[in-house]
C-alpha positions as CSV (number, residue, x, y, z in Angstrom):
1,M,-40.0,22.1,-86.3
2,A,-42.0,23.9,-83.7
3,A,-40.3,26.5,-81.4
4,S,-40.4,24.1,-78.5
5,S,-38.8,21.3,-80.5
6,V,-36.0,23.7,-81.7
7,L,-35.4,24.6,-78.0
8,R,-35.3,21.0,-76.9
9,S,-32.9,20.4,-79.8
10,V,-30.4,23.1,-78.8
11,L,-30.6,22.1,-75.1
12,S,-30.0,18.4,-75.8
13,R,-27.1,19.2,-78.1
14,T,-25.7,21.4,-75.3
15,L,-25.7,18.6,-72.8
16,G,-24.1,16.2,-75.3
17,R,-21.0,18.2,-76.1
18,S,-17.6,17.8,-74.5
19,R,-17.5,18.2,-70.7
20,C,-14.9,19.4,-68.2
21,A,-12.7,17.1,-66.2
22,G,-15.1,17.6,-63.3
23,G,-18.0,16.6,-65.5
24,F,-20.9,18.3,-67.3
25,R,-20.7,19.9,-70.6
26,C,-18.0,22.5,-70.3
27,V,-17.1,24.8,-73.2
28,Y,-13.4,24.7,-72.7
29,S,-12.4,21.6,-70.7
30,S,-12.1,17.8,-71.0
31,A,-13.9,14.5,-69.9
32,Q,-17.3,13.3,-71.2
33,V,-20.6,12.4,-69.6
34,R,-24.2,12.3,-70.7
35,P,-26.9,13.1,-68.2
36,E,-29.5,11.2,-70.3
37,A,-27.5,8.0,-70.1
38,G,-28.6,4.9,-68.2
39,R,-29.8,5.3,-64.6
40,R,-28.0,2.5,-62.9
41,L,-27.3,3.0,-59.2
42,A,-23.8,3.6,-58.0
43,C,-22.8,0.7,-55.7
44,W,-21.1,2.0,-52.5
45,E,-19.1,-0.5,-50.5
46,T,-20.9,-0.9,-47.2
47,A,-19.3,-1.4,-43.8
48,S,-20.9,-4.8,-43.6
49,T,-19.4,-5.8,-46.9
50,R,-16.0,-4.9,-45.7
51,Q,-16.5,-6.8,-42.5
52,D,-17.7,-9.9,-44.3
53,R,-14.5,-9.9,-46.3
54,K,-12.4,-9.6,-43.2
55,T,-14.3,-12.4,-41.5
56,N,-13.8,-14.8,-44.4
57,F,-10.1,-14.0,-44.5
58,Y,-9.7,-14.7,-40.8
59,K,-11.6,-18.0,-41.1
60,R,-9.4,-19.3,-43.8
61,G,-6.3,-18.8,-41.7
62,G,-7.6,-19.8,-38.3
63,D,-7.0,-18.2,-35.0
64,G,-3.3,-19.0,-35.1
65,A,-2.8,-17.3,-38.5
66,L,-4.7,-14.3,-37.3
67,W,-2.5,-13.9,-34.1
68,A,0.7,-14.3,-36.2
69,A,-0.5,-11.6,-38.6
70,V,-1.3,-9.2,-35.7
71,A,2.0,-10.0,-33.9
72,F,4.0,-9.3,-37.1
73,S,2.3,-6.0,-37.6
74,L,2.9,-5.0,-34.0
75,F,6.5,-6.0,-33.6
76,S,8.1,-6.3,-37.0
77,S,7.0,-3.2,-38.9
78,T,9.5,-0.6,-39.8
79,D,9.4,2.9,-41.3
80,E,10.5,1.3,-44.6
81,D,7.6,-1.2,-44.4
82,K,5.2,1.7,-43.9
83,R,6.6,3.6,-46.8
84,D,6.3,0.5,-49.0
85,E,2.7,0.0,-47.9
86,A,1.9,3.6,-48.6
87,Q,3.5,3.4,-52.0
88,R,1.6,0.2,-52.8
89,K,-1.7,1.8,-51.9
90,E,-0.9,4.9,-54.0
91,D,0.0,2.7,-57.0
92,E,-3.2,0.7,-56.5
93,M,-5.3,3.9,-56.3
94,I,-3.8,5.2,-59.5
95,L,-4.5,2.0,-61.2
96,L,-8.1,2.0,-60.0
97,L,-8.6,5.6,-61.3
98,K,-7.2,4.6,-64.7
99,K,-9.6,1.6,-64.8
100,A,-12.5,3.9,-63.8
101,K,-11.6,6.3,-66.7
102,L,-11.4,3.5,-69.2
103,S,-14.7,2.0,-68.0
104,L,-16.4,5.4,-68.3
105,H,-14.9,5.8,-71.8
106,R,-16.4,2.4,-72.7
107,G,-19.8,3.3,-71.2
108,N,-19.5,0.8,-68.4
109,L,-20.8,3.1,-65.7
110,S,-21.3,0.3,-63.1
111,A,-17.6,-0.7,-63.3
112,A,-16.5,2.9,-63.2
113,S,-18.5,3.5,-60.1
114,S,-17.0,0.4,-58.4
115,F,-13.4,1.5,-59.2
116,L,-14.0,5.0,-58.0
117,H,-15.4,3.9,-54.7
118,Q,-12.4,1.6,-54.1
119,A,-10.1,4.5,-55.0
120,V,-11.6,7.0,-52.7
121,A,-11.4,4.4,-49.8
122,L,-7.6,4.2,-50.5
123,A,-7.4,7.9,-50.7
124,H,-8.9,8.3,-47.2
125,Q,-6.7,5.6,-45.8
126,T,-3.6,7.4,-47.0
127,H,-4.9,10.8,-46.1
128,N,-4.2,12.0,-49.6
129,N,-6.4,15.1,-49.9
130,Q,-5.6,15.8,-53.5
131,A,-6.7,12.2,-54.4
132,I,-9.8,12.6,-52.3
133,I,-10.8,15.8,-54.0
134,Y,-10.1,14.4,-57.5
135,T,-12.0,11.1,-56.8
136,Y,-15.0,12.8,-55.2
137,S,-15.2,15.1,-58.3
138,Q,-15.1,12.1,-60.6
139,M,-17.8,10.3,-58.5
140,A,-19.9,13.4,-58.7
141,N,-19.6,13.5,-62.5
142,L,-20.6,9.9,-62.6
143,A,-23.6,10.5,-60.4
144,Y,-24.7,13.3,-62.6
145,L,-24.2,11.1,-65.6
146,Q,-26.5,8.5,-64.1
147,G,-29.1,11.1,-63.3
148,H,-28.5,11.1,-59.5
149,L,-28.5,14.8,-59.0
150,D,-28.8,14.7,-55.2
151,S,-25.8,12.4,-54.9
152,A,-23.8,14.5,-57.4
153,E,-24.6,17.7,-55.3
154,K,-23.4,16.0,-52.1
155,L,-20.2,14.7,-53.7
156,F,-19.3,18.1,-55.2
157,K,-19.9,19.8,-51.9
158,A,-17.7,17.2,-50.2
159,A,-14.9,17.8,-52.7
160,M,-15.3,21.6,-52.2
161,S,-15.1,21.2,-48.4
162,F,-11.8,19.3,-48.7
163,M,-10.5,22.0,-51.1
164,L,-11.4,24.9,-48.8
165,A,-10.2,23.1,-45.7
166,G,-6.9,22.6,-47.4
167,G,-6.5,26.4,-47.9
168,T,-7.8,26.8,-51.5
169,P,-9.2,30.3,-51.8
170,E,-12.9,30.7,-52.5
171,D,-12.1,32.5,-55.8
172,D,-9.8,29.8,-57.1
173,N,-10.8,28.7,-60.5
174,A,-11.2,25.1,-59.4
175,V,-13.6,26.2,-56.7
176,I,-15.5,28.4,-59.1
177,E,-15.7,25.6,-61.7
178,M,-17.2,23.2,-59.1
179,S,-19.6,26.0,-58.0
180,L,-20.7,26.2,-61.6
181,K,-21.5,22.5,-61.6
182,L,-23.6,22.9,-58.5
183,A,-25.5,25.8,-60.2
184,T,-26.1,23.6,-63.2
185,I,-27.5,20.9,-60.9
186,Y,-29.8,23.4,-59.2
187,A,-30.9,24.6,-62.6
188,E,-31.9,21.0,-63.6
189,Q,-33.7,20.6,-60.3
190,N,-35.6,23.8,-61.0
191,K,-34.2,25.4,-57.8
192,V,-34.3,28.8,-59.4
193,E,-33.0,30.9,-56.5
194,L,-30.0,28.6,-55.8
195,A,-29.2,28.3,-59.6
196,E,-29.2,32.1,-60.2
197,H,-27.2,32.7,-57.0
198,G,-24.7,30.1,-58.1
199,F,-24.3,31.5,-61.6
200,R,-24.0,35.1,-60.2
201,F,-21.3,34.0,-57.7
202,C,-19.2,32.4,-60.5
203,L,-19.5,35.3,-62.9
204,E,-18.9,38.0,-60.4
205,S,-15.9,36.2,-58.9
206,L,-14.3,35.7,-62.4
207,E,-15.0,39.2,-63.5
208,A,-13.3,40.5,-60.3
209,K,-10.3,38.4,-61.0
210,L,-10.0,39.6,-64.6
211,E,-10.3,43.2,-63.5
212,K,-7.6,42.7,-60.9
213,H,-5.3,41.3,-63.7
214,K,-6.0,44.4,-65.8
215,Q,-4.7,46.6,-63.0
216,L,-1.5,44.7,-62.8
217,P,1.5,46.8,-64.1
218,E,2.9,45.5,-67.4
219,D,6.3,44.8,-65.9
220,E,4.8,42.5,-63.4
221,R,2.8,40.4,-65.8
222,T,4.7,37.1,-66.1
223,E,3.9,34.2,-68.4
224,E,2.2,32.5,-65.4
225,H,0.0,35.5,-65.0
226,E,-1.0,35.4,-68.6
227,I,-1.9,31.6,-68.5
228,L,-4.0,32.3,-65.4
229,R,-5.7,35.2,-67.1
230,R,-6.5,33.1,-70.2
231,D,-7.9,30.2,-68.1
232,T,-10.0,32.6,-66.0
233,H,-11.4,34.3,-69.2
234,L,-12.2,30.9,-70.7
235,L,-13.9,29.8,-67.5
236,L,-16.0,33.0,-67.7
237,G,-17.0,32.0,-71.2
238,L,-18.0,28.6,-69.8
239,C,-20.2,30.2,-67.1
240,L,-21.9,32.5,-69.6
241,D,-22.6,29.5,-71.9
242,S,-24.0,27.5,-69.0
243,R,-26.2,30.4,-67.9
244,A,-27.3,31.0,-71.5
245,R,-28.6,27.4,-71.7
246,Y,-30.4,27.8,-68.4
247,R,-32.0,31.0,-69.5
248,A,-33.0,29.4,-72.8
249,S,-34.7,26.6,-70.9
250,M,-36.7,29.3,-68.9
251,L,-37.6,30.9,-72.3
252,H,-35.7,34.1,-71.3
253,L,-34.4,34.3,-74.9
254,N,-33.1,37.9,-74.8
255,Q,-31.0,37.2,-71.8
256,A,-29.9,33.9,-73.2
257,G,-28.8,35.6,-76.5
258,Q,-26.8,38.2,-74.5
259,D,-24.9,35.5,-72.6
260,Y,-24.3,33.5,-75.8
261,R,-22.9,36.6,-77.6
262,K,-20.5,37.3,-74.7
263,A,-19.4,33.6,-74.6
264,L,-18.9,33.6,-78.3
265,D,-16.8,36.7,-78.2
266,I,-14.6,35.2,-75.5
267,C,-14.1,32.0,-77.4
268,R,-13.3,33.8,-80.6
269,R,-10.7,36.0,-78.9
270,E,-9.0,33.2,-76.9
271,Q,-9.4,30.2,-79.3
272,G,-10.0,31.6,-82.7
273,E,-12.7,31.9,-85.3
274,T,-12.5,28.2,-86.4
275,H,-12.2,26.5,-83.0
276,P,-14.8,23.8,-82.7
277,Q,-16.4,25.4,-79.6
278,T,-16.6,28.8,-81.4
279,L,-18.7,27.1,-84.1
280,V,-21.0,25.4,-81.6
281,L,-21.6,28.7,-79.9
282,M,-22.4,30.3,-83.2
283,S,-24.9,27.5,-83.9
284,D,-26.5,27.9,-80.4
285,L,-26.8,31.7,-80.8
286,A,-28.3,31.2,-84.3
287,T,-30.9,28.9,-82.7
288,I,-31.9,31.6,-80.2
289,L,-32.1,34.2,-83.0
290,D,-34.3,31.7,-84.9
291,L,-36.6,31.3,-81.9
292,Q,-36.9,35.1,-81.6
293,G,-38.1,35.2,-85.2
294,R,-34.9,36.8,-86.5
295,H,-34.5,34.2,-89.2
296,D,-32.2,36.2,-91.6
297,E,-29.7,36.9,-88.8
298,A,-29.9,33.3,-87.7
299,L,-29.5,32.0,-91.2
300,A,-26.4,34.1,-91.9
301,L,-24.7,33.0,-88.6
302,I,-25.5,29.3,-89.0
303,Q,-24.4,29.3,-92.6
304,Q,-21.0,30.8,-91.6
305,A,-20.7,28.1,-88.9
306,V,-21.5,25.3,-91.3
307,D,-19.0,26.6,-93.9
308,L,-16.2,26.8,-91.3
309,S,-17.1,23.4,-89.8
310,L,-16.8,21.8,-93.3
311,S,-13.3,23.4,-93.8
312,T,-12.1,22.3,-90.4
313,E,-13.7,18.9,-90.3
314,H,-15.7,19.7,-87.2
315,P,-16.9,16.5,-85.4
316,D,-20.4,18.0,-85.0
317,H,-20.7,19.1,-88.6
318,H,-23.9,17.0,-89.0
319,V,-25.5,18.8,-86.0
320,L,-24.7,22.2,-87.6
321,L,-26.2,21.0,-90.9
322,G,-29.3,20.0,-89.1
323,N,-29.6,23.4,-87.4
324,L,-29.2,25.0,-90.8
325,A,-31.9,22.8,-92.2
326,G,-34.3,23.8,-89.4
327,I,-33.7,27.5,-89.9
328,L,-34.2,27.2,-93.7
329,M,-37.5,25.5,-92.9
330,H,-38.6,28.4,-90.8
331,T,-37.8,30.8,-93.6
332,G,-40.0,28.8,-95.9
333,R,-37.2,27.3,-98.0
334,L,-38.6,23.7,-97.6
335,E,-36.7,22.1,-100.5
336,D,-33.4,23.4,-99.3
337,S,-34.3,22.3,-95.8
338,V,-35.0,18.7,-96.9
339,R,-31.7,18.6,-98.8
340,F,-29.6,19.7,-95.8
341,Y,-31.6,17.5,-93.4
342,Q,-30.9,14.5,-95.6
343,E,-27.2,15.3,-95.8
344,A,-27.1,15.8,-92.0
345,L,-28.9,12.5,-91.5
346,G,-26.3,10.6,-93.6
347,R,-23.4,12.2,-91.8
348,A,-25.0,11.6,-88.4
349,A,-25.4,7.9,-89.3
350,Q,-21.7,7.7,-90.3
351,A,-20.8,9.3,-86.9
352,G,-23.1,6.9,-85.0
353,D,-24.9,9.8,-83.4
354,Q,-28.3,8.4,-82.7
355,A,-29.6,11.4,-80.8
356,A,-28.8,13.7,-83.7
357,M,-30.5,11.2,-86.1
358,D,-33.7,11.3,-84.0
359,Q,-33.7,15.1,-84.1
360,I,-33.1,15.2,-87.8
361,Q,-35.9,12.7,-88.4
362,E,-38.2,15.0,-86.4
363,G,-37.2,17.9,-88.5
364,L,-38.0,16.0,-91.7
365,K,-41.4,15.1,-90.4
366,E,-42.1,18.8,-89.7
367,V,-41.0,19.7,-93.2
368,K,-43.3,17.0,-94.6
369,K,-46.2,18.4,-92.5
370,R,-45.5,22.0,-93.8
371,R,-45.4,20.8,-97.4
372,S,-48.8,19.1,-96.9
373,Q,-50.3,22.2,-95.5
374,E,-48.9,24.3,-98.4
375,R,-50.5,22.0,-100.9
376,K,-53.8,22.0,-99.0
377,E,-54.1,25.8,-98.6
378,P,-54.2,26.6,-102.4
379,T,-56.8,23.8,-103.0
380,E,-59.0,25.3,-100.3
381,E,-58.7,28.8,-101.7
382,A,-59.6,27.5,-105.2
383,A,-62.7,25.8,-103.8
384,Q,-63.8,29.0,-102.2
């Protein structure tokens, strides 16, 4: 597999891994989205659509029914009625968010979008800032998933505006995580200056918070402080991993390798040597080393990751096997490369991972091409 193909491989795997609750592929968080998924437009409910629905309702009841409804609302409402109505809207909003999550899990992006837009309308009606922030964040994730980067950017900025207006500090981890998502969007849009500024803001903010924690006297470090320190450290790892992928895409391999090493060190310290994310970072660093021509180092690292992934039943074991096969090919061990590619292909098929299967097939084609060249070269030398 050519260097450019290897690079595309690591970047596509990176985007396919688990993502944070706010979206994107996050090293240490939850939720799942795939930016390469279908590009169906999100369907906002327009003002005219809402008006049509109101008009139809009024027509069914006639003018008398309309006046009765208005009169009831003006003269018969009580505080208890208002509380019941607020509770009803809150329950409906929660149900819509659950439906959106289920639709996203099933890959029904259109339905998820519809549910989220209904939910955010209710959140605004009830002036529930936390619900507004959460729903805007989920809508931004979905827009990113659908490839609508401009919409995702606007939605993340809207969510951040509500957070900051509500008194959330600029260096709060939630704000930094959302800033990281914006930096990632700018990176994909090739807005280099904005992307680099975003990554730098996130990293410097987190490093300052961690340094502040170090200066805290031992007797003042509560369990809550320790939880915050760990979360902040893991978020720093996420930022480093994200910037590493960005730098790799720019072919700044030395810088990408440095970021991957730091992210890997954080993941090992906070989550352990056998944590799934640790193994993925080992694989990504091995890919960078391979691209730099440091094949022996890359082979040792990916072999370690593969061995650990087998013992821990890592869900991406087939991806790591494919990376091992690619590095073996670059060292000239073509027979071993084919053997591992074929094993990876079988496991990818069992996992239903079509993207990995496509990449593995590309690798097998490259091995076949190299074999053909090796057979051809001795023949040409003999002829001379």
